[in-house]
C-alpha positions as CSV (number, residue, x, y, z in Angstrom):
1,X,-37.3,-16.0,-7.6
2,X,-34.3,-18.0,-7.9
3,X,-32.1,-17.4,-5.2
4,X,-28.3,-15.9,-6.7
5,X,-24.9,-15.9,-4.8
6,X,-22.8,-13.1,-5.5
7,X,-19.2,-14.5,-6.6
8,X,-17.5,-12.3,-3.8
9,X,-19.4,-14.4,-1.1
10,X,-17.3,-17.4,-2.3
11,X,-13.9,-16.2,-2.7
12,X,-11.3,-16.4,-5.7
13,X,-9.9,-20.0,-4.9
14,X,-13.3,-22.0,-4.2
15,X,-14.8,-20.5,-7.3
16,X,-11.8,-21.4,-9.4
17,X,-12.3,-24.9,-8.0
18,X,-15.8,-25.1,-8.9
19,X,-15.2,-24.0,-12.7
20,X,-12.2,-26.1,-12.9
21,X,-14.4,-29.2,-12.1
22,X,-16.6,-28.2,-14.9
23,X,-13.9,-27.8,-17.2
24,X,-12.3,-30.8,-16.3
25,X,-15.1,-33.3,-16.9
26,X,-13.9,-34.2,-20.0
27,X,-10.3,-33.5,-21.3
28,X,-8.0,-35.0,-23.8
29,X,-5.5,-37.3,-23.1
30,X,-2.5,-35.1,-23.8
31,X,-3.6,-32.5,-21.0
32,X,-1.3,-33.6,-18.1
33,X,-2.6,-31.0,-15.6
34,X,-5.8,-29.4,-16.4
35,X,-7.5,-26.2,-15.1
36,X,-6.8,-25.2,-11.6
37,X,-4.3,-27.8,-10.9
38,X,-1.2,-25.7,-10.8
39,X,-0.2,-22.3,-11.7
40,X,-0.1,-23.4,-15.4
41,X,-2.1,-26.4,-17.5
42,X,0.6,-28.9,-18.8
43,X,0.2,-30.6,-22.1
44,X,2.2,-33.5,-23.3
45,X,3.9,-32.7,-26.9
46,X,6.4,-35.6,-26.8
47,X,8.3,-38.4,-25.0
48,X,10.5,-36.1,-23.2
49,X,9.0,-32.7,-23.3
50,X,5.7,-30.8,-22.1
51,X,4.5,-27.1,-22.9
52,X,3.1,-25.1,-19.9
53,X,0.3,-22.5,-20.7
54,X,-1.3,-20.0,-18.5
55,X,-3.4,-16.8,-18.9
56,X,-4.1,-13.8,-16.5
57,X,-6.3,-11.0,-16.7
58,X,-5.4,-7.3,-15.5
59,X,-7.7,-4.2,-14.9
60,X,-7.0,-0.5,-15.0
61,X,-8.9,0.0,-11.7
62,X,-7.8,-3.0,-9.7
63,X,-4.4,-3.9,-10.9
64,X,-2.6,-1.0,-11.8
65,X,-1.9,2.0,-9.4
66,X,-2.4,5.5,-10.7
67,X,1.0,6.0,-10.3
68,X,2.3,3.4,-13.1
69,X,3.7,4.6,-16.6
70,X,2.0,2.9,-19.4
71,X,5.5,1.0,-20.2
72,X,5.2,-0.4,-16.6
73,X,1.6,-1.5,-17.3
74,X,2.8,-3.6,-19.9
75,X,5.7,-4.8,-18.2
76,X,3.3,-6.1,-15.4
77,X,1.0,-7.3,-17.7
78,X,3.6,-9.6,-19.2
79,X,5.2,-10.4,-16.1
80,X,2.3,-11.8,-14.2
81,X,2.1,-14.5,-16.7
82,X,5.9,-15.1,-17.0
83,X,6.3,-15.5,-13.2
84,X,3.8,-18.4,-13.5
85,X,5.7,-20.2,-16.4
86,X,8.7,-19.7,-14.0
87,X,7.1,-21.3,-11.3
88,X,6.8,-24.7,-13.2
89,X,10.7,-24.6,-14.0
90,X,9.4,-24.0,-17.8
91,X,11.6,-22.1,-20.6
92,X,9.2,-19.4,-21.6
93,X,8.7,-19.4,-25.6
94,X,6.0,-16.5,-26.1
95,X,3.3,-14.6,-25.0
96,X,-0.3,-13.5,-26.4
97,X,-1.8,-10.6,-25.4
98,X,-5.2,-9.3,-25.9
99,X,-5.7,-5.2,-25.2
100,X,-9.1,-4.1,-24.6
101,X,-9.2,0.3,-24.0
102,X,-11.6,2.9,-24.6
103,X,-11.8,4.1,-28.1
104,X,-10.2,7.4,-27.1
105,X,-7.0,6.2,-25.8
106,X,-3.9,7.8,-27.1
107,X,-2.2,5.5,-29.5
108,X,1.3,6.5,-27.9
109,X,-0.1,5.2,-24.7
110,X,-0.9,1.8,-26.2
111,X,2.4,1.9,-28.1
112,X,4.2,2.3,-24.6
113,X,2.3,-0.6,-23.1
114,X,3.3,-2.9,-26.0
115,X,6.9,-1.5,-25.4
116,X,6.7,-2.5,-21.6
117,X,5.2,-5.8,-22.7
118,X,8.0,-6.6,-25.3
119,X,10.9,-5.5,-22.9
120,X,9.7,-7.6,-20.2
121,X,9.6,-10.4,-22.5
122,X,12.8,-10.1,-24.0
123,X,14.5,-9.7,-20.4
124,X,12.9,-13.2,-19.8
125,X,14.2,-14.7,-23.2
126,X,11.0,-14.4,-25.2
127,X,8.8,-12.4,-27.2
128,X,5.1,-11.3,-27.6
129,X,4.1,-13.1,-30.5
130,X,0.6,-12.2,-31.2
131,X,-2.7,-11.1,-29.8
132,X,-6.0,-9.0,-30.1
133,X,-7.2,-5.6,-29.6
134,X,-10.7,-4.4,-28.9
135,X,-12.5,-1.3,-27.3
136,X,-13.4,-1.7,-23.5
137,X,-15.0,0.5,-20.8
138,X,-11.6,0.6,-19.0
139,X,-8.0,-0.7,-19.8
140,X,-8.3,-4.4,-19.6
141,X,-5.0,-6.8,-20.6
142,X,-5.1,-10.3,-20.7
143,X,-2.1,-12.2,-21.7
144,X,-1.2,-16.0,-22.3
145,X,2.1,-17.2,-21.7
146,X,3.4,-20.5,-23.2
147,X,6.6,-22.4,-21.9
148,X,8.4,-25.6,-22.9
149,X,10.0,-28.0,-19.9
150,X,11.5,-31.5,-19.9
151,X,9.1,-33.8,-18.3
152,X,11.7,-35.1,-15.7
153,X,12.4,-31.4,-14.8
154,X,8.6,-30.1,-14.3
155,X,8.1,-28.6,-11.0
156,X,4.4,-28.6,-9.5
157,X,2.8,-27.4,-6.3
158,X,2.6,-30.8,-5.4
159,X,5.6,-33.0,-4.0
160,X,6.9,-31.5,-0.8
161,X,7.8,-34.1,1.7
162,X,8.1,-33.9,5.5
163,X,11.6,-32.7,6.4
164,X,12.2,-30.9,3.3
165,X,13.3,-27.4,3.9
166,X,11.1,-24.5,2.7
167,X,12.7,-21.7,0.7
168,X,12.0,-18.3,-1.3
169,X,14.2,-16.1,-3.8
170,X,14.5,-12.5,-3.1
171,X,12.7,-10.2,-0.7
172,X,9.4,-10.6,0.6
173,X,7.1,-7.5,1.5
174,X,8.7,-4.8,-0.7
175,X,6.1,-4.7,-3.2
176,X,3.4,-4.6,-0.3
177,X,5.6,-1.8,1.4
178,X,5.5,0.1,-1.8
179,X,1.8,-0.1,-2.2
180,X,1.3,1.1,1.6
181,X,3.5,3.9,0.8
182,X,1.3,5.0,-2.4
183,X,-1.7,4.6,-0.3
184,X,-0.4,6.8,2.7
185,X,1.7,9.4,0.5
186,X,4.6,7.8,2.5
187,X,8.0,8.3,0.8
188,X,10.1,4.9,-0.4
189,X,13.0,4.6,-2.4
190,X,12.5,4.0,-6.2
191,X,14.1,0.5,-5.8
192,X,11.2,-0.4,-3.3
193,X,8.9,1.3,-5.8
194,X,10.3,-0.7,-8.8
195,X,9.3,-4.0,-6.6
196,X,5.8,-3.1,-7.2
197,X,6.1,-1.4,-10.7
198,X,8.3,-3.4,-12.2
199,X,8.7,-7.0,-10.9
200,X,11.0,-9.4,-12.6
201,X,9.9,-12.9,-13.2
202,X,12.4,-15.3,-12.0
203,X,12.4,-17.4,-15.1
204,X,16.5,-18.0,-15.5
205,X,16.4,-19.0,-11.7
206,X,13.7,-21.3,-12.1
207,X,15.1,-23.4,-14.7
208,X,18.4,-23.5,-12.9
209,X,16.2,-24.8,-9.8
210,X,14.5,-27.4,-12.0
211,X,18.0,-28.8,-13.6
212,X,19.3,-29.1,-10.0
213,X,17.0,-31.9,-9.2
214,X,16.6,-30.6,-5.6
215,X,13.4,-29.0,-5.7
216,X,10.4,-30.9,-4.8
217,X,7.6,-28.4,-5.0
218,X,7.2,-24.8,-6.5
219,X,5.2,-21.8,-7.2
220,X,5.4,-18.0,-7.1
221,X,4.5,-15.7,-4.4
222,X,2.6,-12.9,-6.4
223,X,-0.6,-13.4,-4.2
224,X,1.7,-13.3,-1.1
225,X,3.8,-15.3,1.0
226,X,1.1,-16.6,3.6
227,X,-1.4,-17.4,0.7
228,X,1.4,-19.1,-1.3
229,X,2.4,-21.3,1.7
230,X,-1.4,-22.5,2.1
231,X,-1.6,-23.2,-1.5
232,X,1.7,-25.3,-1.5
233,X,0.7,-26.8,1.8
234,X,-2.9,-27.8,0.1
235,X,-1.2,-29.2,-3.2
236,X,1.2,-31.4,-1.1
237,X,-0.7,-32.3,1.6
238,X,1.8,-30.9,4.3
239,X,2.2,-28.2,6.7
240,X,5.0,-25.6,7.1
241,X,6.8,-24.4,10.0
242,X,8.6,-21.2,9.2
243,X,10.5,-18.7,11.1
244,X,10.3,-15.0,11.5
245,X,14.1,-14.3,12.1
246,X,14.6,-16.2,8.5
247,X,12.4,-14.2,6.4
248,X,14.3,-12.2,4.0
249,X,12.9,-8.6,4.3
250,X,14.7,-5.5,3.2
251,X,16.3,-2.9,5.7
252,X,14.1,-0.4,4.2
253,X,10.9,-2.0,4.5
254,X,11.7,-2.9,8.3
255,X,12.4,0.9,8.6
256,X,9.3,1.6,6.8
257,X,7.2,-0.7,8.5
258,X,8.4,0.8,12.1
259,X,8.1,-2.4,14.1
260,X,8.7,-6.3,13.9
261,X,5.1,-6.9,13.9
262,X,4.9,-4.7,11.2
263,X,7.2,-6.1,9.0
264,X,6.0,-9.4,9.8
265,X,2.8,-8.4,8.4
266,X,4.1,-6.9,5.2
267,X,6.2,-10.0,4.6
268,X,3.3,-12.6,5.2
269,X,0.0,-10.8,4.2
270,X,0.8,-8.5,1.1
271,X,1.3,-9.6,-2.5
272,X,3.1,-8.2,-5.6
273,X,6.7,-9.7,-4.9
274,X,7.4,-12.1,-7.6
275,X,9.9,-14.4,-5.7
276,X,9.7,-18.0,-5.9
277,X,8.7,-20.8,-3.1
278,X,9.8,-23.7,-2.9
279,X,10.8,-26.8,-1.1
280,X,14.0,-28.8,-1.4
281,X,15.2,-32.2,0.1
282,X,17.2,-31.5,3.4
283,X,20.3,-33.3,1.6
284,X,20.0,-31.2,-1.5
285,X,20.2,-27.7,-0.4
286,X,23.5,-27.2,-1.4
287,X,22.7,-28.7,-4.6
288,X,20.1,-26.3,-5.1
289,X,22.5,-23.2,-4.0
290,X,24.3,-24.1,-7.0
291,X,21.3,-23.0,-9.0
292,X,20.7,-19.5,-7.4
293,X,20.6,-17.6,-4.1
294,X,17.8,-18.1,-1.7
295,X,16.7,-18.0,1.6
296,X,15.7,-21.2,3.8
297,X,12.9,-19.9,5.8
298,X,11.6,-23.1,7.6
299,X,10.8,-26.7,7.0
300,X,7.9,-29.0,6.2
301,X,6.1,-30.4,8.9
302,X,2.9,-32.7,8.9
303,X,-0.2,-32.0,7.4
304,X,-2.3,-31.8,10.7
305,X,0.3,-28.9,12.0
306,X,-1.0,-26.4,9.5
307,X,1.0,-23.3,8.7
308,X,3.2,-21.9,11.4
309,X,5.4,-19.2,12.1
310,X,7.9,-19.2,15.1
311,X,8.2,-15.7,16.3
312,X,11.5,-14.3,17.1
313,X,10.2,-14.5,20.9
314,X,10.2,-18.3,20.5
315,X,6.3,-18.4,20.5
316,X,4.6,-20.0,17.4
317,X,1.5,-18.8,15.7
318,X,-0.7,-19.7,13.1
319,X,0.0,-18.3,9.4
320,X,-3.5,-17.1,8.3
321,X,-4.8,-17.8,4.8
322,X,-4.8,-14.2,3.5
323,X,-3.3,-12.1,0.8
324,X,-4.4,-10.8,-2.6
325,X,-7.6,-12.2,-4.0
326,X,-9.5,-10.6,-7.0
327,X,-12.9,-11.4,-5.6
328,X,-12.2,-10.3,-2.1
329,X,-14.3,-7.3,-1.1
330,X,-11.1,-5.6,0.4
331,X,-7.6,-6.2,-0.9
332,X,-5.5,-7.5,1.9
């Protein structure tokens, strides 16, 4: 009998690496970055410009809490893809979407999903340009987003240098607090729930950062800050030291967490926030601030130092490589 290996025992990122090796074994010279290399694939289209392309699949049972409206489901389906385009500093130019749903699904429900997609795309300066529909056992939405960037402004996960500042836009832990509140029937404000249900891709902010010339590497933090720090560190061959006191955590999230340790856990290890994690040359921080507001949360260190957090007490702890993973037996 042939021995089989369940995908869940490998994990999402190792499996992606395995599949990417197969896909990248032969590719055309126009492909600047191929499968698995970054948040998007990158295609050479002219002397100055490139296209970035990404795709993501979402399912009713694993990705959309039952409290979400169909409009919010559509918004989320577009947002996850547009956030990846943003992470490359690119301008979104269109989204394709394939919808699978049970044959008895109400037409009005599907129309509201479409409206949510269209509204998210419009908010990011683009449109839904086509796609496909099919019957499926459960609601499944696959989106493909396309963006355009100047080659000299394209931002990738690689490029961080020792001494760079580590920065993040927006708040961390808000979407995680919302999800925990839903799981425990706790009360949180509508603004915290919107962080989970209606995340705003940082497309305009990202374009400003790309144009500033100050950013050395970037990605989004939808899978959680800790996981993203490890991904960015691996891509750049560096380590990170961040400071607990510098993490931008909303006052309501701190109160909801009930303790400093609880707030730190939400900030580091829960996904769903769609901010940008990026590194900036230490002498270019003010130039980057001309593009947007952000928090400096730490600095880039040598690879051998790993990913660490300096606690408010002054002690230093390792940041674990955990967060949201599709193939994890338990979502973290």
